[in-house]
C-alpha positions as a Markdown table, in Angstrom:
| # | Residue | x | y | z |
|---|---|---|---|---|
| 1 | Met | 117.5 | 57.0 | 63.8 |
| 2 | Leu | 119.3 | 58.7 | 66.6 |
| 3 | Pro | 122.1 | 61.2 | 66.5 |
| 4 | Ser | 125.7 | 60.6 | 68.0 |
| 5 | Arg | 126.3 | 62.5 | 71.3 |
| 6 | Asn | 130.0 | 63.1 | 70.4 |
| 7 | Glu | 130.1 | 63.2 | 66.7 |
| 8 | Lys | 128.2 | 66.0 | 64.9 |
| 9 | Gly | 126.3 | 64.9 | 61.8 |
| 10 | Val | 126.6 | 61.1 | 62.6 |
| 11 | Phe | 123.2 | 59.2 | 62.9 |
| 12 | Tyr | 122.7 | 55.6 | 63.8 |
| 13 | Ile | 119.7 | 53.4 | 62.6 |
| 14 | Leu | 118.6 | 51.4 | 65.5 |
| 15 | Glu | 116.2 | 48.6 | 66.3 |
| 16 | Lys | 112.9 | 49.7 | 67.9 |
| 17 | Thr | 113.1 | 47.3 | 70.9 |
| 18 | Pro | 116.3 | 47.6 | 73.0 |
| 19 | Val | 118.3 | 44.5 | 73.7 |
| 20 | Val | 119.0 | 45.5 | 77.4 |
| 21 | Thr | 118.0 | 48.6 | 79.3 |
| 22 | Gly | 119.5 | 50.6 | 82.2 |
| 23 | Glu | 117.4 | 48.3 | 84.6 |
| 24 | Asp | 119.6 | 45.4 | 83.5 |
| 25 | Leu | 122.9 | 47.2 | 84.2 |
| 26 | Thr | 124.2 | 46.7 | 87.7 |
| 27 | Asp | 127.5 | 48.5 | 87.4 |
| 28 | Ala | 129.9 | 50.3 | 85.1 |
| 29 | Gln | 133.5 | 51.5 | 86.1 |
| 30 | Pro | 136.5 | 52.9 | 84.3 |
| 31 | Ser | 139.2 | 50.3 | 83.8 |
| 32 | Phe | 142.0 | 49.3 | 81.5 |
| 33 | Asp | 142.2 | 46.7 | 78.8 |
| 34 | Gln | 145.0 | 44.0 | 78.4 |
| 35 | Asn | 147.2 | 46.6 | 76.7 |
| 36 | Asn | 146.8 | 49.0 | 79.7 |
| 37 | Asn | 144.6 | 51.3 | 77.5 |
| 38 | Pro | 141.6 | 53.1 | 79.1 |
| 39 | Ala | 138.4 | 51.2 | 78.9 |
| 40 | Val | 135.1 | 50.7 | 80.7 |
| 41 | Arg | 134.1 | 47.5 | 82.4 |
| 42 | Phe | 130.3 | 46.7 | 82.9 |
| 43 | Thr | 128.1 | 44.2 | 84.5 |
| 44 | Phe | 124.6 | 43.0 | 83.8 |
| 45 | Asn | 122.1 | 41.2 | 86.2 |
| 46 | Gly | 121.0 | 37.7 | 85.5 |
| 47 | Gly | 118.3 | 38.6 | 83.0 |
| 48 | Gly | 120.4 | 41.2 | 81.2 |
| 49 | Ala | 123.4 | 38.8 | 81.1 |
| 50 | Arg | 121.4 | 36.3 | 79.3 |
| 51 | Lys | 119.9 | 38.7 | 76.7 |
| 52 | Phe | 123.2 | 40.4 | 76.1 |
| 53 | Gly | 125.0 | 37.1 | 75.6 |
| 54 | Asp | 122.5 | 35.9 | 73.1 |
| 55 | Tyr | 122.5 | 39.0 | 71.2 |
| 56 | Thr | 126.4 | 39.2 | 71.0 |
| 57 | Ala | 126.6 | 35.6 | 70.0 |
| 58 | Ala | 124.3 | 36.3 | 67.0 |
| 59 | Asn | 125.8 | 39.8 | 66.0 |
| 60 | Val | 129.7 | 39.4 | 66.3 |
| 61 | Gly | 131.1 | 42.2 | 64.1 |
| 62 | Met | 128.2 | 44.5 | 64.5 |
| 63 | Leu | 128.0 | 47.8 | 66.4 |
| 64 | Phe | 126.1 | 47.9 | 69.7 |
| 65 | Ala | 124.7 | 51.4 | 70.2 |
| 66 | Ile | 124.4 | 52.7 | 73.8 |
| 67 | Val | 121.5 | 55.3 | 74.0 |
| 68 | Leu | 121.0 | 57.9 | 76.8 |
| 69 | Asp | 118.4 | 60.6 | 76.5 |
| 70 | Asp | 117.7 | 59.9 | 72.8 |
| 71 | Glu | 121.4 | 60.2 | 71.9 |
| 72 | Val | 123.9 | 57.6 | 71.0 |
| 73 | Ile | 126.7 | 58.1 | 73.7 |
| 74 | Ser | 128.8 | 55.2 | 72.4 |
| 75 | Ala | 128.7 | 52.4 | 69.7 |
| 76 | Pro | 131.4 | 49.9 | 70.3 |
| 77 | Arg | 131.8 | 46.9 | 68.0 |
| 78 | Ile | 131.1 | 43.4 | 69.2 |
| 79 | Asn | 134.2 | 41.5 | 68.7 |
| 80 | Glu | 133.2 | 38.3 | 70.3 |
| 81 | His | 130.5 | 36.5 | 72.1 |
| 82 | Ile | 130.1 | 37.9 | 75.7 |
| 83 | Pro | 128.6 | 35.3 | 78.1 |
| 84 | Gly | 128.3 | 35.7 | 81.8 |
| 85 | Gly | 127.1 | 39.4 | 81.8 |
| 86 | Thr | 130.4 | 41.0 | 82.3 |
| 87 | Gly | 132.2 | 42.8 | 79.5 |
| 88 | Ile | 134.6 | 45.6 | 78.6 |
| 89 | Ile | 134.3 | 48.4 | 76.2 |
| 90 | Thr | 137.6 | 49.4 | 74.5 |
| 91 | Gly | 138.6 | 52.1 | 72.0 |
| 92 | Asn | 140.6 | 55.2 | 71.5 |
| 93 | Phe | 139.6 | 56.4 | 75.1 |
| 94 | Ser | 141.4 | 58.9 | 77.3 |
| 95 | Val | 141.1 | 58.3 | 81.0 |
| 96 | Glu | 138.7 | 61.2 | 81.3 |
| 97 | Glu | 136.5 | 59.8 | 78.4 |
| 98 | Ser | 136.4 | 56.4 | 79.9 |
| 99 | Thr | 135.4 | 57.8 | 83.2 |
| 100 | Glu | 132.7 | 59.9 | 81.5 |
| 101 | Leu | 131.3 | 57.0 | 79.7 |
| 102 | Ala | 131.1 | 54.8 | 82.9 |
| 103 | Val | 129.4 | 57.7 | 84.7 |
| 104 | Leu | 126.8 | 58.0 | 81.9 |
| 105 | Leu | 126.2 | 54.3 | 81.9 |
| 106 | Arg | 125.6 | 54.3 | 85.7 |
| 107 | Ala | 123.4 | 57.5 | 85.4 |
| 108 | Gly | 121.2 | 55.6 | 82.7 |
| 109 | Ala | 120.9 | 52.7 | 85.2 |
| 110 | Leu | 119.4 | 54.8 | 87.9 |
| 111 | Pro | 115.7 | 54.8 | 88.2 |
| 112 | Ala | 114.4 | 58.4 | 87.8 |
| 113 | Ala | 111.0 | 58.4 | 89.4 |
| 114 | Met | 108.8 | 61.5 | 89.1 |
| 115 | Glu | 107.9 | 63.0 | 92.4 |
| 116 | Phe | 104.9 | 65.4 | 92.3 |
| 117 | Leu | 105.4 | 68.2 | 94.8 |
| 118 | Glu | 102.1 | 69.9 | 94.0 |
| 119 | Glu | 99.4 | 69.4 | 91.5 |
| 120 | Arg | 96.3 | 71.6 | 91.0 |
| 121 | Thr | 93.8 | 71.8 | 88.3 |
| 122 | Ile | 91.5 | 74.9 | 88.0 |
| 123 | Gly | 89.6 | 76.5 | 85.3 |
| 124 | Pro | 90.6 | 79.8 | 83.7 |
| 125 | Glu | 87.6 | 81.5 | 85.2 |
| 126 | Leu | 88.2 | 80.4 | 88.7 |
| 127 | Gly | 91.8 | 81.6 | 88.4 |
| 128 | Ala | 90.7 | 85.0 | 87.0 |
| 129 | Asp | 88.1 | 85.4 | 89.8 |
| 130 | Ser | 90.8 | 84.7 | 92.5 |
| 131 | Ile | 93.2 | 87.2 | 90.9 |
| 132 | Ala | 90.5 | 89.8 | 90.7 |
| 133 | Ala | 89.4 | 89.3 | 94.4 |
| 134 | Gly | 93.1 | 89.5 | 95.4 |
| 135 | Lys | 93.4 | 92.9 | 93.5 |
| 136 | Val | 90.1 | 94.2 | 95.2 |
| 137 | Ala | 91.6 | 93.1 | 98.7 |
| 138 | Ala | 94.9 | 94.9 | 97.9 |
| 139 | Leu | 93.0 | 98.2 | 97.0 |
| 140 | Val | 90.7 | 98.0 | 99.9 |
| 141 | Ala | 93.6 | 97.4 | 102.3 |
| 142 | Met | 95.5 | 100.4 | 100.9 |
| 143 | Ala | 92.5 | 102.6 | 101.1 |
| 144 | Ala | 91.8 | 101.6 | 104.7 |
| 145 | Val | 95.6 | 102.1 | 105.7 |
| 146 | Ala | 95.5 | 105.5 | 104.0 |
| 147 | Val | 92.4 | 106.7 | 105.8 |
| 148 | Tyr | 93.7 | 105.5 | 109.2 |
| 149 | Met | 97.0 | 107.2 | 108.7 |
| 150 | Ile | 95.6 | 110.5 | 107.6 |
| 151 | Ala | 93.0 | 110.4 | 110.3 |
| 152 | Ser | 95.7 | 109.6 | 113.0 |
| 153 | Tyr | 98.6 | 111.7 | 111.8 |
| 154 | Gly | 97.1 | 114.3 | 109.5 |
| 155 | Leu | 99.7 | 115.8 | 107.2 |
| 156 | Phe | 102.4 | 113.4 | 108.4 |
| 157 | Gly | 100.0 | 110.6 | 107.6 |
| 158 | Thr | 99.6 | 111.9 | 104.1 |
| 159 | Phe | 103.3 | 111.8 | 103.7 |
| 160 | Ala | 103.3 | 108.2 | 104.9 |
| 161 | Val | 100.6 | 107.4 | 102.3 |
| 162 | Ile | 102.6 | 108.8 | 99.5 |
| 163 | Ala | 105.5 | 106.8 | 100.6 |
| 164 | Leu | 103.2 | 103.7 | 100.6 |
| 165 | Gly | 102.3 | 104.3 | 97.1 |
| 166 | Ile | 106.1 | 104.5 | 96.2 |
| 167 | Asn | 106.6 | 101.3 | 98.2 |
| 168 | Ile | 104.0 | 99.4 | 96.2 |
| 169 | Ala | 105.7 | 100.7 | 92.9 |
| 170 | Leu | 109.1 | 99.4 | 94.1 |
| 171 | Ile | 107.6 | 96.0 | 94.9 |
| 172 | Phe | 106.2 | 95.6 | 91.3 |
| 173 | Gly | 109.4 | 97.0 | 90.0 |
| 174 | Ala | 111.5 | 94.4 | 91.9 |
| 175 | Leu | 109.2 | 91.6 | 90.8 |
| 176 | Ser | 109.5 | 92.6 | 87.2 |
| 177 | Ala | 113.3 | 92.8 | 87.6 |
| 178 | Val | 113.5 | 89.2 | 88.8 |
| 179 | Gly | 110.9 | 87.9 | 86.3 |
| 180 | Gly | 108.3 | 87.1 | 89.0 |
| 181 | Thr | 104.7 | 86.3 | 88.2 |
| 182 | Leu | 102.0 | 87.8 | 90.4 |
| 183 | Thr | 100.0 | 84.9 | 91.7 |
| 184 | Leu | 97.3 | 84.8 | 94.4 |
| 185 | Pro | 99.7 | 84.1 | 97.2 |
| 186 | Gly | 102.0 | 86.9 | 95.8 |
| 187 | Ile | 99.1 | 89.3 | 96.1 |
| 188 | Ala | 98.4 | 88.1 | 99.7 |
| 189 | Gly | 102.2 | 89.0 | 100.4 |
| 190 | Ile | 101.6 | 92.3 | 99.0 |
| 191 | Val | 98.4 | 92.9 | 101.1 |
| 192 | Leu | 100.3 | 91.9 | 104.2 |
| 193 | Thr | 103.0 | 94.3 | 103.2 |
| 194 | Ile | 100.7 | 97.2 | 102.8 |
| 195 | Gly | 99.6 | 96.7 | 106.4 |
| 196 | Met | 103.2 | 96.4 | 107.6 |
| 197 | Ala | 104.6 | 99.2 | 105.5 |
| 198 | Val | 103.3 | 102.0 | 107.7 |
| 199 | Asp | 104.6 | 100.4 | 111.0 |
| 200 | Ala | 107.8 | 102.0 | 110.7 |
| 201 | Asn | 106.1 | 105.4 | 110.1 |
| 202 | Val | 104.0 | 104.9 | 113.1 |
| 203 | Leu | 107.0 | 104.2 | 115.3 |
| 204 | Val | 108.6 | 107.3 | 113.9 |
| 205 | Phe | 105.6 | 109.6 | 114.3 |
| 206 | Glu | 104.9 | 108.5 | 117.9 |
| 207 | Arg | 108.6 | 109.1 | 118.6 |
| 208 | Ile | 108.3 | 112.6 | 117.2 |
| 209 | Arg | 105.1 | 113.2 | 119.4 |
| 210 | Glu | 107.2 | 112.3 | 122.4 |
| 211 | Glu | 110.0 | 114.6 | 121.6 |
| 212 | Leu | 107.5 | 117.4 | 121.0 |
| 213 | Arg | 106.0 | 116.8 | 124.4 |
| 214 | Ser | 109.6 | 117.3 | 125.9 |
| 215 | Ser | 109.5 | 120.8 | 124.4 |
| 216 | Lys | 111.8 | 120.0 | 121.6 |
| 217 | Asn | 111.6 | 122.5 | 118.7 |
| 218 | Pro | 109.9 | 120.8 | 115.5 |
| 219 | Gly | 113.1 | 120.5 | 113.5 |
| 220 | Arg | 115.0 | 118.7 | 116.4 |
| 221 | Ala | 111.9 | 116.6 | 117.3 |
| 222 | Ile | 111.8 | 115.3 | 113.7 |
| 223 | Glu | 115.5 | 114.5 | 113.6 |
| 224 | Leu | 115.3 | 112.7 | 117.0 |
| 225 | Gly | 112.2 | 110.9 | 116.0 |
| 226 | Tyr | 113.8 | 109.3 | 113.2 |
| 227 | Glu | 117.1 | 108.5 | 115.0 |
| 228 | Arg | 115.6 | 107.0 | 118.0 |
| 229 | Ala | 113.0 | 104.9 | 116.1 |
| 230 | Leu | 115.6 | 103.4 | 113.7 |
| 231 | Ser | 116.7 | 100.4 | 116.0 |
| 232 | Ala | 113.1 | 99.4 | 116.7 |
| 233 | Ile | 112.4 | 99.6 | 113.0 |
| 234 | Ile | 115.3 | 97.4 | 112.0 |
| 235 | Asp | 114.7 | 94.9 | 114.6 |
| 236 | Ala | 111.1 | 94.4 | 114.0 |
| 237 | Asn | 111.6 | 94.0 | 110.2 |
| 238 | Ile | 114.7 | 91.7 | 110.5 |
| 239 | Thr | 112.6 | 89.2 | 112.4 |
| 240 | Thr | 109.8 | 89.2 | 109.8 |
| 241 | Phe | 112.6 | 89.0 | 107.0 |
| 242 | Ile | 114.0 | 85.9 | 108.7 |
| 243 | Thr | 110.5 | 84.4 | 108.6 |
| 244 | Ala | 110.2 | 85.1 | 104.9 |
| 245 | Val | 113.6 | 83.5 | 104.2 |
| 246 | Val | 112.7 | 80.3 | 106.2 |
| 247 | Leu | 109.3 | 80.1 | 104.2 |
| 248 | Phe | 111.2 | 80.4 | 100.9 |
| 249 | Ala | 113.8 | 77.7 | 102.0 |
| 250 | Val | 111.5 | 75.0 | 103.3 |
| 251 | Gly | 108.3 | 75.9 | 101.3 |
| 252 | Ala | 107.2 | 75.1 | 97.7 |
| 253 | Gly | 104.9 | 76.5 | 95.0 |
| 254 | Pro | 102.4 | 79.2 | 96.4 |
| 255 | Val | 104.4 | 79.5 | 99.8 |
| 256 | Arg | 107.6 | 80.5 | 98.0 |
| 257 | Gly | 105.6 | 83.2 | 96.0 |
| 258 | Phe | 104.3 | 84.6 | 99.2 |
| 259 | Ala | 107.7 | 84.5 | 100.8 |
| 260 | Ile | 109.2 | 86.4 | 97.8 |
| 261 | Thr | 106.8 | 89.2 | 97.8 |
| 262 | Leu | 106.8 | 89.5 | 101.5 |
| 263 | Gly | 110.6 | 89.6 | 101.6 |
| 264 | Ile | 110.8 | 92.3 | 98.8 |
| 265 | Gly | 108.0 | 94.2 | 100.6 |
| 266 | Ile | 110.0 | 94.3 | 103.9 |
| 267 | Ile | 113.1 | 95.7 | 102.1 |
| 268 | Thr | 111.0 | 98.3 | 100.2 |
| 269 | Ser | 109.1 | 99.2 | 103.3 |
| 270 | Val | 112.3 | 100.0 | 105.4 |
| 271 | Phe | 113.7 | 102.0 | 102.6 |
| 272 | Thr | 110.7 | 104.1 | 102.0 |
| 273 | Ala | 110.1 | 104.6 | 105.7 |
| 274 | Ile | 113.7 | 105.7 | 106.5 |
| 275 | Phe | 114.5 | 107.6 | 103.3 |
| 276 | Val | 111.4 | 108.5 | 101.3 |
| 277 | Thr | 109.1 | 109.5 | 104.1 |
| 278 | Arg | 111.9 | 111.3 | 105.9 |
| 279 | Gly | 113.0 | 113.0 | 102.7 |
| 280 | Ile | 109.4 | 114.4 | 102.2 |
| 281 | Val | 109.1 | 115.4 | 105.8 |
| 282 | Glu | 112.3 | 117.3 | 105.7 |
| 283 | Leu | 111.6 | 119.0 | 102.4 |
| 284 | Trp | 108.3 | 120.1 | 103.7 |
| 285 | Tyr | 109.8 | 121.5 | 106.9 |
| 286 | Gly | 112.6 | 123.2 | 105.0 |
| 287 | Trp | 110.0 | 124.9 | 102.7 |
| 288 | Arg | 107.5 | 125.9 | 105.4 |
| 289 | Arg | 109.6 | 126.3 | 108.6 |
| 290 | Pro | 106.4 | 125.9 | 110.9 |
| 291 | Lys | 106.9 | 127.1 | 114.5 |
| 292 | Thr | 104.7 | 124.2 | 115.6 |
| 293 | Val | 104.0 | 120.7 | 114.2 |
| 294 | Ile | 101.1 | 118.6 | 114.8 |
| 295 | Val | 101.6 | 114.9 | 114.5 |
């Protein structure tokens, strides 16, 4: 027993074995009957024509249910024997309804082969171990970057590390907002982002050093450092972001997960470098007003 697609509460009791299937149908087109009313004309192949002809000869006056996706989309009455494999479905159709029925019939006749894009079978322990290893890698990477930045740039490196922590929080917040699931490739994208996140700060700090060597006062050196490093920061990150977009567009499965986290990480890295780190530096400078700055 299957429900009607267009009539709520109406069910049809059907035979278990179908008379003909979508494989037997070669064509279905909207048409008009002899009274110029909208109808649907259909055609079966040789085998389908024979089976359908035999069935209609033995069941004149009975309903013939047409089923698609476990729903009866139409149930026309068999008015006469239909030999030759070509017939017409009439009823109180509008032109739109006859067109829709023809489209549904053709859709049911199309072979829908399943195409496996990716198939992996792993045990829960292996998956858990991989995720744990990825987390360790992310923590080690963050610690190594933090040590390098503080050792190379002192207090300014500490500011960059604070911004890096905010950057990671923004990445997780963005993933939560879009309903993302953190997979092993996604963790790899975050680890790569950690390494890239301080690139912009390195460009700025080196530029500040150059301005200080030119005998600029600390406030002016900081201001020029951010202004003159901005174009290099944007250019470098745009090229990487384009790569992430291409990976997402042409990749599948884990590749897309990596591309998503990488793309989000690039956006948050640029934001934290231009706004967060600069905000921290300017707050510190406005509070302490040092005569000299060591970067």
